[in-house]
One Martini backbone bead per residue (centre of mass of N, CA, C, O) as a GRO file, in nm:
protein
  233
    1MET     BB    1   0.095   0.037   0.024
    2ASN     BB    2   0.039   0.376  -0.072
    3ILE     BB    3   0.144   0.658   0.134
    4VAL     BB    4   0.040   0.996   0.210
    5ILE     BB    5   0.202   1.244   0.434
    6THR     BB    6   0.144   1.546   0.582
    7GLY     BB    7   0.288   1.653   0.852
    8SER     BB    8   0.454   1.391   1.006
    9THR     BB    9   0.641   1.496   1.275
   10ARG     BB   10   0.374   1.614   1.419
   11GLY     BB   11   0.132   1.535   1.611
   12ILE     BB   12  -0.111   1.411   1.427
   13GLY     BB   13   0.081   1.323   1.199
   14LYS     BB   14   0.252   1.130   1.368
   15ALA     BB   15   0.022   0.943   1.458
   16ILE     BB   16  -0.063   0.860   1.174
   17THR     BB   17   0.203   0.737   1.082
   18GLU     BB   18   0.221   0.517   1.305
   19LYS     BB   19  -0.053   0.378   1.229
   20PHE     BB   20   0.005   0.326   0.902
   21ALA     BB   21   0.288   0.188   0.864
   22ALA     BB   22   0.237  -0.124   0.895
   23GLY     BB   23   0.054  -0.125   0.605
   24ALA     BB   24   0.294  -0.034   0.438
   25HIS     BB   25   0.515   0.001   0.159
   26LYS     BB   26   0.484   0.310   0.094
   27LEU     BB   27   0.618   0.620   0.239
   28PHE     BB   28   0.513   0.955   0.211
   29LEU     BB   29   0.700   1.234   0.342
   30THR     BB   30   0.620   1.565   0.481
   31ALA     BB   31   0.818   1.855   0.577
   32ARG     BB   32   1.023   2.117   0.676
   33ASN     BB   33   1.209   1.918   0.846
   34ASN     BB   34   1.469   1.721   0.762
   35ASP     BB   35   1.569   1.599   1.030
   36ALA     BB   36   1.293   1.490   1.122
   37LEU     BB   37   1.250   1.308   0.877
   38GLU     BB   38   1.501   1.131   0.906
   39GLU     BB   39   1.435   1.025   1.186
   40GLN     BB   40   1.168   0.896   1.105
   41ARG     BB   41   1.274   0.704   0.891
   42VAL     BB   42   1.461   0.537   1.072
   43GLN     BB   43   1.250   0.441   1.277
   44LEU     BB   44   1.052   0.300   1.079
   45GLN     BB   45   1.262   0.104   0.938
   46SER     BB   46   1.334  -0.037   1.204
   47ARG     BB   47   1.040  -0.137   1.273
   48TYR     BB   48   0.996  -0.172   0.936
   49PRO     BB   49   1.188  -0.338   0.715
   50GLY     BB   50   0.969  -0.340   0.459
   51LEU     BB   51   0.978  -0.035   0.459
   52GLU     BB   52   0.934   0.249   0.248
   53VAL     BB   53   1.089   0.567   0.301
   54LEU     BB   54   0.987   0.882   0.165
   55ILE     BB   55   1.140   1.198   0.164
   56TYR     BB   56   1.013   1.560   0.161
   57PRO     BB   57   1.115   1.863   0.193
   58ALA     BB   58   0.856   2.119   0.268
   59ASP     BB   59   0.686   2.417   0.187
   60LEU     BB   60   0.337   2.436   0.135
   61ALA     BB   61   0.329   2.751   0.062
   62ASP     BB   62   0.486   2.643  -0.186
   63ALA     BB   63   0.384   2.569  -0.494
   64GLY     BB   64   0.641   2.439  -0.611
   65ALA     BB   65   0.683   2.228  -0.384
   66VAL     BB   66   0.421   2.076  -0.428
   67ASN     BB   67   0.469   1.993  -0.722
   68ASN     BB   68   0.733   1.839  -0.662
   69PHE     BB   69   0.608   1.633  -0.473
   70GLY     BB   70   0.413   1.513  -0.677
   71ARG     BB   71   0.634   1.413  -0.872
   72PHE     BB   72   0.781   1.234  -0.672
   73ILE     BB   73   0.553   1.038  -0.633
   74ASN     BB   74   0.502   0.959  -0.939
   75ASP     BB   75   0.802   0.849  -0.978
   76HIS     BB   76   0.751   0.603  -0.738
   77CYS     BB   77   0.437   0.567  -0.829
   78PRO     BB   78   0.138   0.498  -0.996
   79SER     BB   79  -0.026   0.484  -0.710
   80VAL     BB   80  -0.238   0.592  -0.456
   81ASP     BB   81  -0.417   0.483  -0.174
   82ILE     BB   82  -0.327   0.715   0.044
   83LEU     BB   83  -0.433   1.053   0.125
   84ILE     BB   84  -0.285   1.282   0.371
   85ASN     BB   85  -0.403   1.603   0.464
   86ASN     BB   86  -0.239   1.765   0.740
   87ALA     BB   87  -0.110   2.013   0.686
   88GLY     BB   88  -0.065   2.313   0.894
   89ILE     BB   89  -0.169   2.647   1.007
   90PHE     BB   90  -0.160   2.854   1.314
   91ILE     BB   91  -0.308   3.188   1.352
   92PRO     BB   92  -0.408   3.402   1.563
   93GLY     BB   93  -0.709   3.606   1.512
   94ASN     BB   94  -0.845   3.887   1.351
   95LEU     BB   95  -0.937   3.998   1.049
   96LEU     BB   96  -0.902   4.323   1.126
   97GLU     BB   97  -0.598   4.272   1.286
   98GLU     BB   98  -0.433   4.112   1.125
   99GLU     BB   99  -0.205   4.044   0.921
  100GLU     BB  100  -0.238   4.048   0.586
  101ASP     BB  101  -0.039   3.794   0.523
  102THR     BB  102  -0.186   3.574   0.684
  103TYR     BB  103  -0.393   3.481   0.482
  104ASP     BB  104  -0.204   3.376   0.263
  105LEU     BB  105  -0.045   3.170   0.430
  106ILE     BB  106  -0.287   2.996   0.523
  107MET     BB  107  -0.416   2.933   0.247
  108LEU     BB  108  -0.172   2.800   0.117
  109THR     BB  109  -0.135   2.574   0.333
  110ASN     BB  110  -0.448   2.469   0.392
  111VAL     BB  111  -0.551   2.470   0.073
  112ARG     BB  112  -0.372   2.489  -0.182
  113SER     BB  113  -0.201   2.233  -0.124
  114VAL     BB  114  -0.435   2.036  -0.147
  115TYR     BB  115  -0.524   2.099  -0.430
  116GLN     BB  116  -0.254   2.029  -0.566
  117LEU     BB  117  -0.208   1.737  -0.462
  118CYS     BB  118  -0.466   1.622  -0.575
  119ARG     BB  119  -0.400   1.688  -0.877
  120ALA     BB  120  -0.143   1.499  -0.875
  121VAL     BB  121  -0.263   1.214  -0.746
  122ILE     BB  122  -0.561   1.133  -0.836
  123PRO     BB  123  -0.526   1.032  -1.130
  124GLY     BB  124  -0.404   0.758  -1.036
  125MET     BB  125  -0.656   0.663  -0.889
  126ILE     BB  126  -0.845   0.663  -1.132
  127ARG     BB  127  -0.688   0.452  -1.295
  128ALA     BB  128  -0.718   0.234  -1.055
  129GLY     BB  129  -1.010   0.261  -0.901
  130ARG     BB  130  -0.872   0.383  -0.629
  131GLY     BB  131  -0.902   0.527  -0.297
  132HIS     BB  132  -0.795   0.765  -0.026
  133VAL     BB  133  -0.911   1.072   0.120
  134PHE     BB  134  -0.764   1.284   0.372
  135ASN     BB  135  -0.890   1.573   0.548
  136LEU     BB  136  -0.773   1.815   0.775
  137CYS     BB  137  -0.977   1.968   0.953
  138SER     BB  138  -1.227   2.151   1.157
  139VAL     BB  139  -1.434   2.297   1.385
  140ALA     BB  140  -1.350   2.583   1.265
  141GLY     BB  141  -1.526   2.490   0.989
  142LEU     BB  142  -1.828   2.505   1.136
  143LYS     BB  143  -1.748   2.742   1.351
  144ALA     BB  144  -1.713   3.029   1.472
  145TYR     BB  145  -1.445   3.190   1.664
  146PRO     BB  146  -1.247   3.325   1.875
  147ASN     BB  147  -0.952   3.400   1.708
  148GLY     BB  148  -0.966   3.259   1.418
  149GLY     BB  149  -0.979   3.389   1.154
  150SER     BB  150  -0.807   3.262   0.888
  151TYR     BB  151  -0.817   2.978   0.991
  152SER     BB  152  -1.120   2.937   0.980
  153VAL     BB  153  -1.151   3.000   0.681
  154SER     BB  154  -0.970   2.764   0.580
  155LYS     BB  155  -1.153   2.534   0.702
  156PHE     BB  156  -1.400   2.596   0.542
  157ALA     BB  157  -1.264   2.555   0.265
  158LEU     BB  158  -1.168   2.262   0.308
  159TYR     BB  159  -1.447   2.143   0.349
  160GLY     BB  160  -1.550   2.220   0.066
  161LEU     BB  161  -1.337   2.070  -0.095
  162THR     BB  162  -1.410   1.789   0.018
  163GLN     BB  163  -1.701   1.779  -0.085
  164ASN     BB  164  -1.627   1.800  -0.385
  165LEU     BB  165  -1.455   1.546  -0.400
  166ARG     BB  166  -1.671   1.349  -0.324
  167TYR     BB  167  -1.855   1.409  -0.566
  168GLU     BB  168  -1.638   1.359  -0.803
  169LEU     BB  169  -1.518   1.054  -0.696
  170LYS     BB  170  -1.741   0.832  -0.661
  171GLU     BB  171  -1.736   0.720  -0.967
  172HIS     BB  172  -1.415   0.610  -0.912
  173GLY     BB  173  -1.380   0.466  -0.619
  174ILE     BB  174  -1.327   0.719  -0.430
  175LYS     BB  175  -1.246   0.821  -0.119
  176VAL     BB  176  -1.380   1.076   0.115
  177THR     BB  177  -1.247   1.244   0.415
  178ALA     BB  178  -1.351   1.437   0.684
  179VAL     BB  179  -1.147   1.566   0.936
  180ILE     BB  180  -1.298   1.682   1.263
  181PRO     BB  181  -1.128   1.827   1.503
  182GLY     BB  182  -1.065   1.919   1.801
  183ALA     BB  183  -0.900   1.955   2.069
  184THR     BB  184  -0.548   1.865   2.053
  185TRP     BB  185  -0.274   1.721   2.172
  186THR     BB  186   0.024   1.915   2.165
  187ASP     BB  187   0.307   2.098   2.196
  188SER     BB  188   0.148   2.376   2.163
  189TRP     BB  189   0.001   2.338   2.457
  190ALA     BB  190   0.238   2.389   2.608
  191GLY     BB  191   0.187   2.638   2.852
  192ALA     BB  192  -0.141   2.710   2.839
  193GLY     BB  193  -0.297   2.597   3.109
  194ILE     BB  194  -0.399   2.313   3.000
  195ALA     BB  195  -0.513   2.021   3.052
  196ARG     BB  196  -0.466   1.730   2.891
  197SER     BB  197  -0.747   1.600   2.978
  198ARG     BB  198  -0.917   1.824   2.804
  199LEU     BB  199  -0.798   1.673   2.564
  200MET     BB  200  -0.718   1.517   2.300
  201GLU     BB  201  -0.566   1.260   2.135
  202ALA     BB  202  -0.393   1.195   1.852
  203GLU     BB  203  -0.447   0.885   1.851
  204ASP     BB  204  -0.755   0.905   1.820
  205VAL     BB  205  -0.760   1.018   1.535
  206ALA     BB  206  -0.592   0.795   1.400
  207ALA     BB  207  -0.782   0.558   1.472
  208MET     BB  208  -1.029   0.656   1.311
  209MET     BB  209  -0.893   0.665   1.036
  210TYR     BB  210  -0.809   0.373   1.018
  211GLN     BB  211  -1.090   0.250   1.034
  212ALA     BB  212  -1.197   0.392   0.776
  213SER     BB  213  -0.976   0.240   0.589
  214GLN     BB  214  -1.110  -0.071   0.649
  215LEU     BB  215  -1.327  -0.072   0.466
  216SER     BB  216  -1.508  -0.148   0.230
  217PRO     BB  217  -1.569  -0.045  -0.099
  218THR     BB  218  -1.892   0.013  -0.019
  219ALA     BB  219  -1.767   0.217   0.203
  220VAL     BB  220  -1.800   0.551   0.364
  221VAL     BB  221  -1.649   0.803   0.552
  222GLU     BB  222  -1.720   1.138   0.533
  223GLU     BB  223  -1.715   1.196   0.857
  224ILE     BB  224  -1.499   1.310   1.135
  225ILE     BB  225  -1.622   1.392   1.454
  226MET     BB  226  -1.423   1.546   1.715
  227ARG     BB  227  -1.421   1.570   2.077
  228PRO     BB  228  -1.398   1.653   2.369
  229GLN     BB  229  -1.593   1.529   2.608
  230PRO     BB  230  -1.671   1.830   2.729
  231GLY     BB  231  -1.587   1.982   2.475
  232ASP     BB  232  -1.524   2.272   2.383
  233LEU     BB  233  -1.320   2.546   2.475
   0.00000   0.00000   0.00000
């Protein structure tokens, strides 16, 4: 099985990578930090000797880098079985007060990169007549919230993109799932003064995604909505 995961070295992306690695034949991973990617590659291939891990450091806000990553994938396999668009950036703020270039940076990273990578990889899925796309959306894309700013806008857009992909790809046998988590513990929450027990664990999100990937070809989970048990923060 050929699997692509963006933003693989930290947080939810790292948990997803560790969950899906055991069943993969080729694993394509990208993140901005080359050293972190190399360390991840070594660890995974040590744990799973039959696994081929191909890493590609890239800043997905750079359209050229995304296109190059897509070509890298297509050069190394005829079709991808699972595409997981996890990479994203969060900058808090209000639309009328945040720096103007914040909007561009967030939209390029959280939405445009997904659009580009899907256009690069999905044609191979269509030719194969199978595949599964997971897009990491957010509850911030379901309802506006204080200090959400351009991040919230980007997640609304990504949710819409995912719905369109689902509509367009169902006739080709390709599944599309919007993953919509609430507050999830990652390193970025350390020092925020919120107890870890108040948030979800990244492994919980990864586990739900993995289960959705194991269904028969006749069924698809269109949306995975998860929140901390007490609700949103």
